[in-house]
Biopython code that builds the backbone (N, CA, C, O; Angstrom):
import numpy as np
from Bio.PDB.StructureBuilder import StructureBuilder

atoms = [
    (1, "MET", "N", (-8.968, 1.687, -10.838)),
    (1, "MET", "CA", (-8.143, 2.505, -9.970)),
    (1, "MET", "C", (-6.763, 1.865, -9.897)),
    (1, "MET", "O", (-6.637, 0.646, -9.786)),
    (2, "PHE", "N", (-5.739, 2.694, -9.960)),
    (2, "PHE", "CA", (-4.362, 2.232, -9.855)),
    (2, "PHE", "C", (-3.736, 2.809, -8.592)),
    (2, "PHE", "O", (-3.779, 4.018, -8.366)),
    (3, "ILE", "N", (-3.165, 1.950, -7.785)),
    (3, "ILE", "CA", (-2.445, 2.385, -6.589)),
    (3, "ILE", "C", (-0.993, 2.004, -6.783)),
    (3, "ILE", "O", (-0.664, 0.825, -6.915)),
    (4, "LYS", "N", (-0.131, 2.995, -6.799)),
    (4, "LYS", "CA", (1.296, 2.752, -7.028)),
    (4, "LYS", "C", (2.064, 2.575, -5.728)),
    (4, "LYS", "O", (2.998, 1.775, -5.656)),
    (5, "LYS", "N", (1.665, 3.333, -4.687)),
    (5, "LYS", "CA", (2.423, 3.315, -3.437)),
    (5, "LYS", "C", (1.469, 3.513, -2.267)),
    (5, "LYS", "O", (0.474, 4.231, -2.372)),
    (6, "LEU", "N", (1.790, 2.868, -1.159)),
    (6, "LEU", "CA", (1.027, 3.032, 0.073)),
    (6, "LEU", "C", (1.996, 3.411, 1.180)),
    (6, "LEU", "O", (3.008, 2.742, 1.390)),
    (7, "HIS", "N", (1.678, 4.491, 1.888)),
    (7, "HIS", "CA", (2.545, 4.969, 2.967)),
    (7, "HIS", "C", (1.709, 5.110, 4.235)),
    (7, "HIS", "O", (0.699, 5.815, 4.252)),
    (8, "LEU", "N", (2.144, 4.428, 5.300)),
    (8, "LEU", "CA", (1.483, 4.520, 6.602)),
    (8, "LEU", "C", (2.432, 5.177, 7.586)),
    (8, "LEU", "O", (3.607, 4.821, 7.676)),
    (9, "GLN", "N", (1.902, 6.141, 8.321)),
    (9, "GLN", "CA", (2.723, 6.831, 9.317)),
    (9, "GLN", "C", (1.912, 6.975, 10.596)),
    (9, "GLN", "O", (0.810, 7.523, 10.591)),
    (10, "ASN", "N", (2.475, 6.472, 11.697)),
    (10, "ASN", "CA", (1.821, 6.491, 13.011)),
    (10, "ASN", "C", (0.429, 5.870, 12.960)),
    (10, "ASN", "O", (-0.525, 6.426, 13.504)),
    (11, "PHE", "N", (0.317, 4.722, 12.307)),
    (11, "PHE", "CA", (-0.946, 4.000, 12.216)),
    (11, "PHE", "C", (-0.791, 2.672, 12.935)),
    (11, "PHE", "O", (-0.029, 1.811, 12.494)),
    (12, "ARG", "N", (-1.500, 2.501, 14.028)),
    (12, "ARG", "CA", (-1.431, 1.300, 14.861)),
    (12, "ARG", "C", (0.010, 0.947, 15.185)),
    (12, "ARG", "O", (0.697, 1.736, 15.835)),
    (13, "CYS", "N", (0.486, -0.209, 14.755)),
    (13, "CYS", "CA", (1.862, -0.608, 15.099)),
    (13, "CYS", "C", (2.878, -0.156, 14.048)),
    (13, "CYS", "O", (4.066, -0.450, 14.181)),
    (14, "TYR", "N", (2.435, 0.547, 13.015)),
    (14, "TYR", "CA", (3.344, 1.012, 11.960)),
    (14, "TYR", "C", (3.754, 2.449, 12.229)),
    (14, "TYR", "O", (2.929, 3.361, 12.175)),
    (15, "ARG", "N", (5.026, 2.644, 12.517)),
    (15, "ARG", "CA", (5.520, 3.986, 12.766)),
    (15, "ARG", "C", (5.793, 4.716, 11.452)),
    (15, "ARG", "O", (5.413, 5.875, 11.285)),
    (16, "ASP", "N", (6.451, 4.031, 10.527)),
    (16, "ASP", "CA", (6.739, 4.598, 9.213)),
    (16, "ASP", "C", (6.901, 3.435, 8.235)),
    (16, "ASP", "O", (7.929, 2.758, 8.233)),
    (17, "PHE", "N", (5.891, 3.210, 7.411)),
    (17, "PHE", "CA", (5.869, 2.042, 6.530)),
    (17, "PHE", "C", (5.466, 2.462, 5.125)),
    (17, "PHE", "O", (4.464, 3.155, 4.947)),
    (18, "THR", "N", (6.242, 2.044, 4.122)),
    (18, "THR", "CA", (5.941, 2.341, 2.722)),
    (18, "THR", "C", (6.076, 1.073, 1.900)),
    (18, "THR", "O", (7.028, 0.309, 2.059)),
    (19, "ILE", "N", (5.115, 0.864, 1.025)),
    (19, "ILE", "CA", (5.174, -0.273, 0.103)),
    (19, "ILE", "C", (4.823, 0.228, -1.293)),
    (19, "ILE", "O", (3.885, 1.005, -1.472)),
    (20, "GLU", "N", (5.591, -0.228, -2.277)),
    (20, "GLU", "CA", (5.334, 0.120, -3.670)),
    (20, "GLU", "C", (4.849, -1.127, -4.390)),
    (20, "GLU", "O", (5.442, -2.197, -4.263)),
    (21, "PHE", "N", (3.764, -0.984, -5.148)),
    (21, "PHE", "CA", (3.150, -2.109, -5.823)),
    (21, "PHE", "C", (3.651, -2.229, -7.251)),
    (21, "PHE", "O", (3.950, -1.230, -7.907)),
    (22, "SER", "N", (3.739, -3.451, -7.718)),
    (22, "SER", "CA", (4.147, -3.730, -9.090)),
    (22, "SER", "C", (2.993, -3.403, -10.036)),
    (22, "SER", "O", (1.835, -3.635, -9.688)),
    (23, "PRO", "N", (3.282, -2.873, -11.219)),
    (23, "PRO", "CA", (2.214, -2.596, -12.190)),
    (23, "PRO", "C", (1.492, -3.870, -12.647)),
    (23, "PRO", "O", (0.375, -3.793, -13.159)),
    (24, "LYS", "N", (2.109, -5.022, -12.471)),
    (24, "LYS", "CA", (1.499, -6.279, -12.901)),
    (24, "LYS", "C", (0.628, -6.915, -11.821)),
    (24, "LYS", "O", (0.014, -7.954, -12.058)),
    (25, "LEU", "N", (0.569, -6.303, -10.640)),
    (25, "LEU", "CA", (-0.195, -6.850, -9.526)),
    (25, "LEU", "C", (-1.678, -6.521, -9.686)),
    (25, "LEU", "O", (-2.037, -5.378, -9.969)),
    (26, "THR", "N", (-2.535, -7.523, -9.505)),
    (26, "THR", "CA", (-3.980, -7.325, -9.571)),
    (26, "THR", "C", (-4.580, -7.725, -8.233)),
    (26, "THR", "O", (-4.340, -8.824, -7.733)),
    (27, "VAL", "N", (-5.372, -6.810, -7.654)),
    (27, "VAL", "CA", (-6.027, -7.082, -6.380)),
    (27, "VAL", "C", (-7.502, -6.730, -6.527)),
    (27, "VAL", "O", (-7.852, -5.635, -6.968)),
    (28, "ILE", "N", (-8.358, -7.673, -6.149)),
    (28, "ILE", "CA", (-9.802, -7.425, -6.170)),
    (28, "ILE", "C", (-10.321, -7.693, -4.765)),
    (28, "ILE", "O", (-10.133, -8.783, -4.224)),
    (29, "VAL", "N", (-10.978, -6.691, -4.173)),
    (29, "VAL", "CA", (-11.529, -6.824, -2.828)),
    (29, "VAL", "C", (-13.026, -6.578, -2.913)),
    (29, "VAL", "O", (-13.468, -5.573, -3.470)),
    (30, "ALA", "N", (-13.796, -7.494, -2.364)),
    (30, "ALA", "CA", (-15.253, -7.330, -2.412)),
    (30, "ALA", "C", (-15.828, -7.351, -1.016)),
    (30, "ALA", "O", (-17.041, -7.227, -0.846)),
]
sb = StructureBuilder()
sb.init_structure("model")
sb.init_model(0)
sb.init_chain("A")
sb.init_seg("    ")
for serial, (resi, resn, name, xyz) in enumerate(atoms, 1):
    if name == "N":
        sb.init_residue(resn, " ", resi, " ")
    sb.init_atom(name, np.array(xyz, "f"), 0.0, 1.0, " ", f" {name:<3s}", serial, name[0])
structure = sb.get_structure()
């Protein structure tokens, strides 16, 4: 799965937050 961008709006303390991920970034969550 590839995630290019994450956008949070009115979520907890984030009113409007966007982050774009680098194509070279690898994240593994277990």
